[in-house]
C-alpha positions as CSV (number, residue, x, y, z in Angstrom):
1,M,-1.2,-56.5,-27.5
2,N,-3.5,-57.0,-24.6
3,Y,-6.3,-54.8,-23.4
4,S,-4.2,-53.0,-20.8
5,E,-1.8,-51.8,-23.4
6,L,-4.6,-50.6,-25.7
7,I,-6.2,-48.7,-22.8
8,T,-2.9,-47.1,-21.9
9,I,-2.4,-45.9,-25.5
10,A,-5.9,-44.6,-25.8
11,L,-5.6,-42.7,-22.5
12,S,-2.3,-41.2,-23.5
13,F,-3.9,-39.9,-26.8
14,L,-6.8,-38.6,-24.7
15,S,-4.3,-36.8,-22.4
16,I,-2.5,-35.3,-25.3
17,F,-5.8,-34.1,-26.8
18,I,-6.8,-32.5,-23.4
19,C,-3.4,-30.9,-23.2
20,L,-3.7,-29.4,-26.7
21,S,-7.2,-28.2,-26.1
22,T,-6.2,-26.6,-22.8
23,I,-3.4,-24.7,-24.6
24,W,-5.8,-23.6,-27.3
25,F,-8.3,-22.4,-24.8
26,A,-5.6,-20.5,-22.9
27,I,-4.5,-18.7,-26.1
28,L,-8.2,-18.0,-27.0
29,F,-9.0,-16.5,-23.6
30,Y,-5.8,-14.5,-23.6
31,R,-6.8,-12.9,-27.0
32,L,-10.3,-12.2,-25.7
33,Y,-8.9,-10.7,-22.5
34,T,-6.6,-8.3,-24.4
35,E,-9.4,-7.4,-26.8
36,F,-11.8,-6.7,-23.9
37,S,-9.2,-4.7,-21.9
38,L,-8.7,-2.4,-24.9
39,M,-12.4,-2.0,-25.2
40,I,-12.7,-1.1,-21.5
41,T,-9.9,1.4,-21.7
42,E,-11.6,3.1,-24.6
43,M,-14.9,3.1,-22.8
44,S,-13.3,4.7,-19.7
45,K,-11.8,7.4,-21.9
46,G,-15.3,8.1,-23.3
47,L,-16.7,8.2,-19.8
48,E,-14.0,10.6,-18.7
49,I,-14.8,12.9,-21.7
50,S,-18.5,12.7,-20.8
51,A,-17.8,13.7,-17.2
52,I,-15.8,16.7,-18.4
53,R,-18.7,17.7,-20.7
54,L,-21.1,17.4,-17.8
55,E,-18.9,19.5,-15.6
56,R,-19.0,22.3,-18.2
57,I,-22.8,22.4,-18.5
58,P,-23.5,24.3,-15.2
59,K,-20.7,26.7,-16.0
60,I,-22.2,27.4,-19.4
61,L,-25.8,27.6,-18.3
62,Y,-25.5,29.2,-14.8
63,D,-22.0,30.6,-14.6
64,K,-21.3,28.2,-11.7
65,E,-18.7,25.5,-11.5
66,L,-19.7,22.0,-10.6
67,I,-17.1,20.0,-8.7
68,L,-17.3,16.3,-9.1
69,P,-15.4,14.1,-6.7
70,K,-12.3,12.3,-8.1
71,P,-11.8,8.6,-7.5
72,T,-8.7,8.9,-5.3
73,H,-9.1,9.5,-1.6
74,P,-6.7,12.4,-0.9
75,Q,-8.1,14.5,-3.7
76,N,-11.6,13.9,-2.4
77,L,-10.5,15.5,0.9
78,I,-9.0,18.5,-0.9
79,I,-12.1,19.0,-3.0
80,A,-14.3,18.7,0.1
81,E,-12.3,21.4,1.8
82,K,-12.6,23.6,-1.2
83,E,-16.3,23.1,-1.4
84,K,-16.6,23.9,2.3
85,E,-14.7,27.2,1.7
86,V,-17.0,28.0,-1.2
87,V,-20.1,27.3,0.8
88,S,-18.9,29.3,3.8
89,S,-18.0,32.3,1.6
90,N,-21.4,32.1,-0.1
91,Q,-23.1,32.0,3.3
92,E,-21.1,35.1,4.3
93,D,-22.1,36.8,1.1
94,V,-25.8,36.0,1.7
95,A,-25.6,37.2,5.3
96,Q,-24.0,40.5,4.1
97,K,-26.7,40.9,1.4
98,S,-29.5,40.2,3.9
99,E,-28.0,42.9,6.2
100,M,-27.9,45.3,3.3
101,R,-31.4,44.5,2.4
102,T,-32.7,45.0,5.9
103,D,-31.0,48.4,6.1
104,Y,-32.5,49.3,2.7
105,H,-36.0,48.1,3.8
106,E,-35.8,50.1,7.0
107,K,-35.0,53.2,5.0
108,Q,-37.9,52.5,2.7
109,D,-40.2,52.0,5.6
110,K,-39.2,55.3,7.2
111,D,-39.8,57.1,3.9
112,L,-43.2,55.5,3.5
113,L,-44.1,56.5,7.1
114,K,-43.2,60.1,6.3
115,Q,-45.5,60.0,3.3
116,I,-48.5,58.7,5.2
117,P,-50.6,61.6,6.6
118,K,-51.2,61.7,10.3
119,E,-54.8,61.5,11.6
120,S,-55.0,65.2,12.3
121,E,-53.8,66.2,8.8
122,E,-56.2,66.5,5.9
123,I,-55.6,65.0,2.6
């Protein structure tokens, strides 16, 4: 046996060792990947539950519904349109209430003016 044959045998064992270690790392990383993907799906479920709880807080405290945008684009457009409808209806309600208040205040002012004695009248 000469040196070239010994080097060839040593390199072949080294290549077999590298191949086996590569397979072992692939299996190890696959197991870690599946383990982490399960953890991430559980975390996302917990996040979704927390978001639902947060949506309920304003409804419980203020009797108002909070609308959070969903991750998909078409639903965001639908929700935005619903929010615009809610805002416009609220603005109409506020405008009607302000008109009612001004009418009420005008009546109160007239009543107060009637109660104020004129300059020629004695108290």
